[in-house]
mmCIF file of the C-alpha atoms, coordinates in Angstrom:
data_MODEL
# 
_entry.id   MODEL 
# 
loop_
_atom_site.group_PDB 
_atom_site.id 
_atom_site.type_symbol 
_atom_site.label_atom_id 
_atom_site.label_alt_id 
_atom_site.label_comp_id 
_atom_site.label_asym_id 
_atom_site.label_entity_id 
_atom_site.label_seq_id 
_atom_site.pdbx_PDB_ins_code 
_atom_site.Cartn_x 
_atom_site.Cartn_y 
_atom_site.Cartn_z 
_atom_site.occupancy 
_atom_site.B_iso_or_equiv 
_atom_site.pdbx_formal_charge 
_atom_site.auth_seq_id 
_atom_site.auth_comp_id 
_atom_site.auth_asym_id 
_atom_site.auth_atom_id 
_atom_site.pdbx_PDB_model_num 
ATOM 1   C CA . UNK A 1 1   ? -13.672 12.773  0.590   1.00 0.00 ? 1   UNK A CA 1 
ATOM 2   C CA . UNK A 1 2   ? -10.742 11.035  2.222   1.00 0.00 ? 2   UNK A CA 1 
ATOM 3   C CA . UNK A 1 3   ? -7.250  12.140  3.111   1.00 0.00 ? 3   UNK A CA 1 
ATOM 4   C CA . UNK A 1 4   ? -4.774  9.499   1.954   1.00 0.00 ? 4   UNK A CA 1 
ATOM 5   C CA . UNK A 1 5   ? -1.083  8.842   2.553   1.00 0.00 ? 5   UNK A CA 1 
ATOM 6   C CA . UNK A 1 6   ? 0.142   6.723   -0.354  1.00 0.00 ? 6   UNK A CA 1 
ATOM 7   C CA . UNK A 1 7   ? 3.509   5.032   0.140   1.00 0.00 ? 7   UNK A CA 1 
ATOM 8   C CA . UNK A 1 8   ? 5.531   3.916   -2.882  1.00 0.00 ? 8   UNK A CA 1 
ATOM 9   C CA . UNK A 1 9   ? 7.037   0.522   -3.680  1.00 0.00 ? 9   UNK A CA 1 
ATOM 10  C CA . UNK A 1 10  ? 10.690  -0.466  -3.880  1.00 0.00 ? 10  UNK A CA 1 
ATOM 11  C CA . UNK A 1 11  ? 11.156  1.189   -7.296  1.00 0.00 ? 11  UNK A CA 1 
ATOM 12  C CA . UNK A 1 12  ? 10.657  4.529   -5.532  1.00 0.00 ? 12  UNK A CA 1 
ATOM 13  C CA . UNK A 1 13  ? 8.187   7.327   -6.127  1.00 0.00 ? 13  UNK A CA 1 
ATOM 14  C CA . UNK A 1 14  ? 7.745   6.517   -9.821  1.00 0.00 ? 14  UNK A CA 1 
ATOM 15  C CA . UNK A 1 15  ? 5.633   8.315   -12.384 1.00 0.00 ? 15  UNK A CA 1 
ATOM 16  C CA . UNK A 1 16  ? 3.207   5.387   -12.101 1.00 0.00 ? 16  UNK A CA 1 
ATOM 17  C CA . UNK A 1 17  ? 2.743   5.877   -8.355  1.00 0.00 ? 17  UNK A CA 1 
ATOM 18  C CA . UNK A 1 18  ? 2.303   9.614   -8.956  1.00 0.00 ? 18  UNK A CA 1 
ATOM 19  C CA . UNK A 1 19  ? -0.343  8.928   -11.628 1.00 0.00 ? 19  UNK A CA 1 
ATOM 20  C CA . UNK A 1 20  ? -2.228  6.587   -9.271  1.00 0.00 ? 20  UNK A CA 1 
ATOM 21  C CA . UNK A 1 21  ? -2.233  9.368   -6.664  1.00 0.00 ? 21  UNK A CA 1 
ATOM 22  C CA . UNK A 1 22  ? -3.358  11.906  -9.256  1.00 0.00 ? 22  UNK A CA 1 
ATOM 23  C CA . UNK A 1 23  ? -6.289  9.740   -10.299 1.00 0.00 ? 23  UNK A CA 1 
ATOM 24  C CA . UNK A 1 24  ? -7.411  9.615   -6.667  1.00 0.00 ? 24  UNK A CA 1 
ATOM 25  C CA . UNK A 1 25  ? -7.015  13.405  -6.437  1.00 0.00 ? 25  UNK A CA 1 
ATOM 26  C CA . UNK A 1 26  ? -9.171  13.872  -9.508  1.00 0.00 ? 26  UNK A CA 1 
ATOM 27  C CA . UNK A 1 27  ? -11.849 11.822  -7.724  1.00 0.00 ? 27  UNK A CA 1 
ATOM 28  C CA . UNK A 1 28  ? -11.792 14.451  -4.963  1.00 0.00 ? 28  UNK A CA 1 
ATOM 29  C CA . UNK A 1 29  ? -9.448  12.881  -2.413  1.00 0.00 ? 29  UNK A CA 1 
ATOM 30  C CA . UNK A 1 30  ? -6.451  14.589  -0.829  1.00 0.00 ? 30  UNK A CA 1 
ATOM 31  C CA . UNK A 1 31  ? -3.416  12.379  -1.460  1.00 0.00 ? 31  UNK A CA 1 
ATOM 32  C CA . UNK A 1 32  ? 0.063   12.744  0.009   1.00 0.00 ? 32  UNK A CA 1 
ATOM 33  C CA . UNK A 1 33  ? 2.955   10.809  -1.546  1.00 0.00 ? 33  UNK A CA 1 
ATOM 34  C CA . UNK A 1 34  ? 5.961   10.906  0.785   1.00 0.00 ? 34  UNK A CA 1 
ATOM 35  C CA . UNK A 1 35  ? 9.220   9.952   -0.892  1.00 0.00 ? 35  UNK A CA 1 
ATOM 36  C CA . UNK A 1 36  ? 10.952  7.493   1.424   1.00 0.00 ? 36  UNK A CA 1 
ATOM 37  C CA . UNK A 1 37  ? 13.838  7.148   -1.052  1.00 0.00 ? 37  UNK A CA 1 
ATOM 38  C CA . UNK A 1 38  ? 14.527  10.920  -1.296  1.00 0.00 ? 38  UNK A CA 1 
ATOM 39  C CA . UNK A 1 39  ? 14.247  11.120  -5.076  1.00 0.00 ? 39  UNK A CA 1 
ATOM 40  C CA . UNK A 1 40  ? 15.870  7.819   -5.970  1.00 0.00 ? 40  UNK A CA 1 
ATOM 41  C CA . UNK A 1 41  ? 14.018  5.538   -8.372  1.00 0.00 ? 41  UNK A CA 1 
ATOM 42  C CA . UNK A 1 42  ? 15.022  2.169   -9.786  1.00 0.00 ? 42  UNK A CA 1 
ATOM 43  C CA . UNK A 1 43  ? 14.376  0.228   -12.984 1.00 0.00 ? 43  UNK A CA 1 
ATOM 44  C CA . UNK A 1 44  ? 14.148  -3.173  -11.311 1.00 0.00 ? 44  UNK A CA 1 
ATOM 45  C CA . UNK A 1 45  ? 12.905  -4.674  -8.076  1.00 0.00 ? 45  UNK A CA 1 
ATOM 46  C CA . UNK A 1 46  ? 16.357  -6.173  -7.491  1.00 0.00 ? 46  UNK A CA 1 
ATOM 47  C CA . UNK A 1 47  ? 18.019  -2.739  -7.721  1.00 0.00 ? 47  UNK A CA 1 
ATOM 48  C CA . UNK A 1 48  ? 15.431  -1.227  -5.386  1.00 0.00 ? 48  UNK A CA 1 
ATOM 49  C CA . UNK A 1 49  ? 15.875  -4.035  -2.874  1.00 0.00 ? 49  UNK A CA 1 
ATOM 50  C CA . UNK A 1 50  ? 19.663  -3.637  -2.989  1.00 0.00 ? 50  UNK A CA 1 
ATOM 51  C CA . UNK A 1 51  ? 19.251  0.059   -2.198  1.00 0.00 ? 51  UNK A CA 1 
ATOM 52  C CA . UNK A 1 52  ? 16.782  -0.693  0.619   1.00 0.00 ? 52  UNK A CA 1 
ATOM 53  C CA . UNK A 1 53  ? 19.136  -3.265  2.138   1.00 0.00 ? 53  UNK A CA 1 
ATOM 54  C CA . UNK A 1 54  ? 22.017  -0.808  2.069   1.00 0.00 ? 54  UNK A CA 1 
ATOM 55  C CA . UNK A 1 55  ? 19.973  2.088   3.487   1.00 0.00 ? 55  UNK A CA 1 
ATOM 56  C CA . UNK A 1 56  ? 18.087  -0.176  5.896   1.00 0.00 ? 56  UNK A CA 1 
ATOM 57  C CA . UNK A 1 57  ? 14.493  -1.316  5.432   1.00 0.00 ? 57  UNK A CA 1 
ATOM 58  C CA . UNK A 1 58  ? 13.585  -0.063  8.904   1.00 0.00 ? 58  UNK A CA 1 
ATOM 59  C CA . UNK A 1 59  ? 15.174  3.325   8.302   1.00 0.00 ? 59  UNK A CA 1 
ATOM 60  C CA . UNK A 1 60  ? 13.322  3.803   5.010   1.00 0.00 ? 60  UNK A CA 1 
ATOM 61  C CA . UNK A 1 61  ? 9.960   2.610   6.353   1.00 0.00 ? 61  UNK A CA 1 
ATOM 62  C CA . UNK A 1 62  ? 10.520  4.868   9.355   1.00 0.00 ? 62  UNK A CA 1 
ATOM 63  C CA . UNK A 1 63  ? 10.668  7.847   6.999   1.00 0.00 ? 63  UNK A CA 1 
ATOM 64  C CA . UNK A 1 64  ? 7.168   6.939   5.847   1.00 0.00 ? 64  UNK A CA 1 
ATOM 65  C CA . UNK A 1 65  ? 5.879   6.645   9.393   1.00 0.00 ? 65  UNK A CA 1 
ATOM 66  C CA . UNK A 1 66  ? 7.484   9.990   10.288  1.00 0.00 ? 66  UNK A CA 1 
ATOM 67  C CA . UNK A 1 67  ? 5.844   11.630  7.254   1.00 0.00 ? 67  UNK A CA 1 
ATOM 68  C CA . UNK A 1 68  ? 2.444   10.854  8.771   1.00 0.00 ? 68  UNK A CA 1 
ATOM 69  C CA . UNK A 1 69  ? 3.159   13.481  11.430  1.00 0.00 ? 69  UNK A CA 1 
ATOM 70  C CA . UNK A 1 70  ? 2.425   16.071  8.724   1.00 0.00 ? 70  UNK A CA 1 
ATOM 71  C CA . UNK A 1 71  ? -1.229  15.000  8.445   1.00 0.00 ? 71  UNK A CA 1 
ATOM 72  C CA . UNK A 1 72  ? -4.029  14.534  10.908  1.00 0.00 ? 72  UNK A CA 1 
ATOM 73  C CA . UNK A 1 73  ? -4.825  11.122  12.331  1.00 0.00 ? 73  UNK A CA 1 
ATOM 74  C CA . UNK A 1 74  ? -8.088  10.884  10.334  1.00 0.00 ? 74  UNK A CA 1 
ATOM 75  C CA . UNK A 1 75  ? -6.242  9.417   7.344   1.00 0.00 ? 75  UNK A CA 1 
ATOM 76  C CA . UNK A 1 76  ? -6.374  6.354   5.092   1.00 0.00 ? 76  UNK A CA 1 
ATOM 77  C CA . UNK A 1 77  ? -2.958  4.729   4.777   1.00 0.00 ? 77  UNK A CA 1 
ATOM 78  C CA . UNK A 1 78  ? -2.174  3.090   1.452   1.00 0.00 ? 78  UNK A CA 1 
ATOM 79  C CA . UNK A 1 79  ? 0.951   1.335   0.277   1.00 0.00 ? 79  UNK A CA 1 
ATOM 80  C CA . UNK A 1 80  ? 2.343   -0.521  -2.687  1.00 0.00 ? 80  UNK A CA 1 
ATOM 81  C CA . UNK A 1 81  ? 4.536   -3.533  -1.772  1.00 0.00 ? 81  UNK A CA 1 
ATOM 82  C CA . UNK A 1 82  ? 7.387   -2.020  0.316   1.00 0.00 ? 82  UNK A CA 1 
ATOM 83  C CA . UNK A 1 83  ? 5.053   0.896   1.095   1.00 0.00 ? 83  UNK A CA 1 
ATOM 84  C CA . UNK A 1 84  ? 2.707   -1.519  2.860   1.00 0.00 ? 84  UNK A CA 1 
ATOM 85  C CA . UNK A 1 85  ? 5.149   -1.544  5.795   1.00 0.00 ? 85  UNK A CA 1 
ATOM 86  C CA . UNK A 1 86  ? 4.479   2.067   6.905   1.00 0.00 ? 86  UNK A CA 1 
ATOM 87  C CA . UNK A 1 87  ? 0.867   1.980   5.699   1.00 0.00 ? 87  UNK A CA 1 
ATOM 88  C CA . UNK A 1 88  ? -0.013  -1.103  7.716   1.00 0.00 ? 88  UNK A CA 1 
ATOM 89  C CA . UNK A 1 89  ? 1.950   0.068   10.753  1.00 0.00 ? 89  UNK A CA 1 
ATOM 90  C CA . UNK A 1 90  ? 0.125   3.412   10.784  1.00 0.00 ? 90  UNK A CA 1 
ATOM 91  C CA . UNK A 1 91  ? -3.296  1.855   10.171  1.00 0.00 ? 91  UNK A CA 1 
ATOM 92  C CA . UNK A 1 92  ? -2.763  -0.536  13.064  1.00 0.00 ? 92  UNK A CA 1 
ATOM 93  C CA . UNK A 1 93  ? -1.105  1.811   15.543  1.00 0.00 ? 93  UNK A CA 1 
ATOM 94  C CA . UNK A 1 94  ? -2.129  5.398   14.874  1.00 0.00 ? 94  UNK A CA 1 
ATOM 95  C CA . UNK A 1 95  ? -5.362  6.302   16.671  1.00 0.00 ? 95  UNK A CA 1 
ATOM 96  C CA . UNK A 1 96  ? -7.996  7.709   14.336  1.00 0.00 ? 96  UNK A CA 1 
ATOM 97  C CA . UNK A 1 97  ? -6.899  5.850   11.195  1.00 0.00 ? 97  UNK A CA 1 
ATOM 98  C CA . UNK A 1 98  ? -9.813  5.709   8.740   1.00 0.00 ? 98  UNK A CA 1 
ATOM 99  C CA . UNK A 1 99  ? -8.665  2.710   6.733   1.00 0.00 ? 99  UNK A CA 1 
ATOM 100 C CA . UNK A 1 100 ? -5.908  0.933   4.836   1.00 0.00 ? 100 UNK A CA 1 
ATOM 101 C CA . UNK A 1 101 ? -5.280  -0.060  1.233   1.00 0.00 ? 101 UNK A CA 1 
ATOM 102 C CA . UNK A 1 102 ? -2.536  -2.684  1.070   1.00 0.00 ? 102 UNK A CA 1 
ATOM 103 C CA . UNK A 1 103 ? -1.409  -3.405  -2.471  1.00 0.00 ? 103 UNK A CA 1 
ATOM 104 C CA . UNK A 1 104 ? 0.830   -6.339  -3.428  1.00 0.00 ? 104 UNK A CA 1 
ATOM 105 C CA . UNK A 1 105 ? 1.742   -7.135  0.175   1.00 0.00 ? 105 UNK A CA 1 
ATOM 106 C CA . UNK A 1 106 ? 0.399   -7.784  3.675   1.00 0.00 ? 106 UNK A CA 1 
ATOM 107 C CA . UNK A 1 107 ? 2.283   -8.358  6.890   1.00 0.00 ? 107 UNK A CA 1 
ATOM 108 C CA . UNK A 1 108 ? 1.075   -10.526 9.762   1.00 0.00 ? 108 UNK A CA 1 
ATOM 109 C CA . UNK A 1 109 ? -1.075  -8.406  12.077  1.00 0.00 ? 109 UNK A CA 1 
ATOM 110 C CA . UNK A 1 110 ? 1.211   -9.482  14.930  1.00 0.00 ? 110 UNK A CA 1 
ATOM 111 C CA . UNK A 1 111 ? 3.975   -7.376  13.380  1.00 0.00 ? 111 UNK A CA 1 
ATOM 112 C CA . UNK A 1 112 ? 2.345   -4.231  14.816  1.00 0.00 ? 112 UNK A CA 1 
ATOM 113 C CA . UNK A 1 113 ? 0.065   -5.488  17.579  1.00 0.00 ? 113 UNK A CA 1 
ATOM 114 C CA . UNK A 1 114 ? -2.179  -8.337  18.568  1.00 0.00 ? 114 UNK A CA 1 
ATOM 115 C CA . UNK A 1 115 ? -5.255  -7.628  16.443  1.00 0.00 ? 115 UNK A CA 1 
ATOM 116 C CA . UNK A 1 116 ? -6.448  -5.458  13.599  1.00 0.00 ? 116 UNK A CA 1 
ATOM 117 C CA . UNK A 1 117 ? -8.002  -2.311  15.132  1.00 0.00 ? 117 UNK A CA 1 
ATOM 118 C CA . UNK A 1 118 ? -11.771 -2.246  15.355  1.00 0.00 ? 118 UNK A CA 1 
ATOM 119 C CA . UNK A 1 119 ? -13.428 0.267   13.061  1.00 0.00 ? 119 UNK A CA 1 
ATOM 120 C CA . UNK A 1 120 ? -10.545 0.406   10.556  1.00 0.00 ? 120 UNK A CA 1 
ATOM 121 C CA . UNK A 1 121 ? -11.559 -1.115  7.218   1.00 0.00 ? 121 UNK A CA 1 
ATOM 122 C CA . UNK A 1 122 ? -8.829  -2.628  5.062   1.00 0.00 ? 122 UNK A CA 1 
ATOM 123 C CA . UNK A 1 123 ? -8.474  -3.948  1.543   1.00 0.00 ? 123 UNK A CA 1 
ATOM 124 C CA . UNK A 1 124 ? -5.614  -6.132  0.289   1.00 0.00 ? 124 UNK A CA 1 
ATOM 125 C CA . UNK A 1 125 ? -4.997  -6.332  -3.489  1.00 0.00 ? 125 UNK A CA 1 
ATOM 126 C CA . UNK A 1 126 ? -2.590  -8.752  -5.195  1.00 0.00 ? 126 UNK A CA 1 
ATOM 127 C CA . UNK A 1 127 ? -2.165  -11.085 -8.137  1.00 0.00 ? 127 UNK A CA 1 
ATOM 128 C CA . UNK A 1 128 ? -3.097  -14.642 -7.181  1.00 0.00 ? 128 UNK A CA 1 
ATOM 129 C CA . UNK A 1 129 ? 0.094   -16.185 -8.596  1.00 0.00 ? 129 UNK A CA 1 
ATOM 130 C CA . UNK A 1 130 ? 2.522   -13.366 -7.727  1.00 0.00 ? 130 UNK A CA 1 
ATOM 131 C CA . UNK A 1 131 ? 5.604   -15.094 -6.286  1.00 0.00 ? 131 UNK A CA 1 
ATOM 132 C CA . UNK A 1 132 ? 6.386   -11.928 -4.276  1.00 0.00 ? 132 UNK A CA 1 
ATOM 133 C CA . UNK A 1 133 ? 2.942   -12.180 -2.606  1.00 0.00 ? 133 UNK A CA 1 
ATOM 134 C CA . UNK A 1 134 ? 3.127   -15.933 -1.928  1.00 0.00 ? 134 UNK A CA 1 
ATOM 135 C CA . UNK A 1 135 ? 4.434   -15.520 1.631   1.00 0.00 ? 135 UNK A CA 1 
ATOM 136 C CA . UNK A 1 136 ? 2.096   -12.588 2.320   1.00 0.00 ? 136 UNK A CA 1 
ATOM 137 C CA . UNK A 1 137 ? -1.015  -14.407 1.190   1.00 0.00 ? 137 UNK A CA 1 
ATOM 138 C CA . UNK A 1 138 ? -1.342  -16.331 4.445   1.00 0.00 ? 138 UNK A CA 1 
ATOM 139 C CA . UNK A 1 139 ? -1.115  -13.066 6.393   1.00 0.00 ? 139 UNK A CA 1 
ATOM 140 C CA . UNK A 1 140 ? -3.780  -11.496 4.165   1.00 0.00 ? 140 UNK A CA 1 
ATOM 141 C CA . UNK A 1 141 ? -6.088  -14.489 4.548   1.00 0.00 ? 141 UNK A CA 1 
ATOM 142 C CA . UNK A 1 142 ? -5.569  -14.454 8.332   1.00 0.00 ? 142 UNK A CA 1 
ATOM 143 C CA . UNK A 1 143 ? -6.389  -10.743 8.402   1.00 0.00 ? 143 UNK A CA 1 
ATOM 144 C CA . UNK A 1 144 ? -9.609  -11.328 6.457   1.00 0.00 ? 144 UNK A CA 1 
ATOM 145 C CA . UNK A 1 145 ? -10.482 -14.182 8.798   1.00 0.00 ? 145 UNK A CA 1 
ATOM 146 C CA . UNK A 1 146 ? -9.945  -12.017 11.867  1.00 0.00 ? 146 UNK A CA 1 
ATOM 147 C CA . UNK A 1 147 ? -12.289 -9.123  11.087  1.00 0.00 ? 147 UNK A CA 1 
ATOM 148 C CA . UNK A 1 148 ? -15.402 -8.364  9.064   1.00 0.00 ? 148 UNK A CA 1 
ATOM 149 C CA . UNK A 1 149 ? -13.748 -5.113  7.988   1.00 0.00 ? 149 UNK A CA 1 
ATOM 150 C CA . UNK A 1 150 ? -11.118 -6.745  5.767   1.00 0.00 ? 150 UNK A CA 1 
ATOM 151 C CA . UNK A 1 151 ? -11.340 -7.742  2.108   1.00 0.00 ? 151 UNK A CA 1 
ATOM 152 C CA . UNK A 1 152 ? -8.823  -9.625  -0.035  1.00 0.00 ? 152 UNK A CA 1 
ATOM 153 C CA . UNK A 1 153 ? -8.960  -9.115  -3.800  1.00 0.00 ? 153 UNK A CA 1 
ATOM 154 C CA . UNK A 1 154 ? -6.927  -11.543 -5.897  1.00 0.00 ? 154 UNK A CA 1 
ATOM 155 C CA . UNK A 1 155 ? -6.482  -10.785 -9.589  1.00 0.00 ? 155 UNK A CA 1 
ATOM 156 C CA . UNK A 1 156 ? -5.552  -13.360 -12.230 1.00 0.00 ? 156 UNK A CA 1 
ATOM 157 C CA . UNK A 1 157 ? -1.878  -13.452 -13.139 1.00 0.00 ? 157 UNK A CA 1 
ATOM 158 C CA . UNK A 1 158 ? 1.539   -13.284 -11.534 1.00 0.00 ? 158 UNK A CA 1 
ATOM 159 C CA . UNK A 1 159 ? 2.695   -9.683  -12.028 1.00 0.00 ? 159 UNK A CA 1 
ATOM 160 C CA . UNK A 1 160 ? 3.787   -7.876  -8.871  1.00 0.00 ? 160 UNK A CA 1 
ATOM 161 C CA . UNK A 1 161 ? 3.639   -4.114  -9.547  1.00 0.00 ? 161 UNK A CA 1 
ATOM 162 C CA . UNK A 1 162 ? 0.597   -4.474  -11.788 1.00 0.00 ? 162 UNK A CA 1 
ATOM 163 C CA . UNK A 1 163 ? -1.090  -1.125  -11.053 1.00 0.00 ? 163 UNK A CA 1 
ATOM 164 C CA . UNK A 1 164 ? 1.965   1.015   -11.860 1.00 0.00 ? 164 UNK A CA 1 
ATOM 165 C CA . UNK A 1 165 ? 1.927   2.021   -15.544 1.00 0.00 ? 165 UNK A CA 1 
ATOM 166 C CA . UNK A 1 166 ? 5.630   2.892   -15.361 1.00 0.00 ? 166 UNK A CA 1 
ATOM 167 C CA . UNK A 1 167 ? 6.569   -0.660  -14.261 1.00 0.00 ? 167 UNK A CA 1 
ATOM 168 C CA . UNK A 1 168 ? 7.149   -3.604  -16.593 1.00 0.00 ? 168 UNK A CA 1 
ATOM 169 C CA . UNK A 1 169 ? 4.533   -5.618  -14.625 1.00 0.00 ? 169 UNK A CA 1 
ATOM 170 C CA . UNK A 1 170 ? 1.716   -3.219  -15.530 1.00 0.00 ? 170 UNK A CA 1 
ATOM 171 C CA . UNK A 1 171 ? -1.658  -4.836  -16.277 1.00 0.00 ? 171 UNK A CA 1 
ATOM 172 C CA . UNK A 1 172 ? -4.118  -2.178  -17.466 1.00 0.00 ? 172 UNK A CA 1 
ATOM 173 C CA . UNK A 1 173 ? -7.270  -4.226  -16.855 1.00 0.00 ? 173 UNK A CA 1 
ATOM 174 C CA . UNK A 1 174 ? -6.306  -5.312  -13.337 1.00 0.00 ? 174 UNK A CA 1 
ATOM 175 C CA . UNK A 1 175 ? -5.073  -1.791  -12.544 1.00 0.00 ? 175 UNK A CA 1 
ATOM 176 C CA . UNK A 1 176 ? -8.403  -0.296  -13.630 1.00 0.00 ? 176 UNK A CA 1 
ATOM 177 C CA . UNK A 1 177 ? -10.317 -2.751  -11.456 1.00 0.00 ? 177 UNK A CA 1 
ATOM 178 C CA . UNK A 1 178 ? -8.061  -2.062  -8.483  1.00 0.00 ? 178 UNK A CA 1 
ATOM 179 C CA . UNK A 1 179 ? -8.607  1.685   -8.977  1.00 0.00 ? 179 UNK A CA 1 
ATOM 180 C CA . UNK A 1 180 ? -12.393 1.273   -9.080  1.00 0.00 ? 180 UNK A CA 1 
ATOM 181 C CA . UNK A 1 181 ? -12.308 -0.754  -5.888  1.00 0.00 ? 181 UNK A CA 1 
ATOM 182 C CA . UNK A 1 182 ? -9.942  1.688   -4.169  1.00 0.00 ? 182 UNK A CA 1 
ATOM 183 C CA . UNK A 1 183 ? -12.080 4.679   -5.127  1.00 0.00 ? 183 UNK A CA 1 
ATOM 184 C CA . UNK A 1 184 ? -15.236 2.959   -3.869  1.00 0.00 ? 184 UNK A CA 1 
ATOM 185 C CA . UNK A 1 185 ? -13.427 2.124   -0.616  1.00 0.00 ? 185 UNK A CA 1 
ATOM 186 C CA . UNK A 1 186 ? -12.277 5.742   -0.170  1.00 0.00 ? 186 UNK A CA 1 
ATOM 187 C CA . UNK A 1 187 ? -15.748 7.056   -0.960  1.00 0.00 ? 187 UNK A CA 1 
ATOM 188 C CA . UNK A 1 188 ? -17.196 4.825   1.774   1.00 0.00 ? 188 UNK A CA 1 
ATOM 189 C CA . UNK A 1 189 ? -14.767 5.615   4.625   1.00 0.00 ? 189 UNK A CA 1 
# 
């Protein structure tokens, strides 16, 4: 079973993110859910982004990176949207990373180095017509093209936070498929 650090999206550590983590726990994985927003949650992406701008995106993502010091390096880093920032940074830069699950977002690999690290499998999950993912899609496709250890899963539709049952974008069918794929990934690392 895998040890996972799961970083929340810009709505904060919502009940939906907690339920995703709990489902992974029930499958036998150890899942940590650091709260980069220190208890704050938001009802809209715009409100969450306004908070992140005011607090500083780098400062908030840095809290996620710092939280990784509480776990061993043999960890899978997972993130939803905003949470992809610390998840991807840790997967690319922390020696011993076991893998990465990047949901709704993907940064260019050059953001944290020159290449995706060898031996670190990664999955990217997003809706194919999600306007929030439009800019990230090229980075995800480049990542998949750069290593045999990367997979990109595109789901039909345009919802952004589709795997969070507490978000208005929730898509139960796509969320269930993402969960099956994530569990299979974690079982294999």
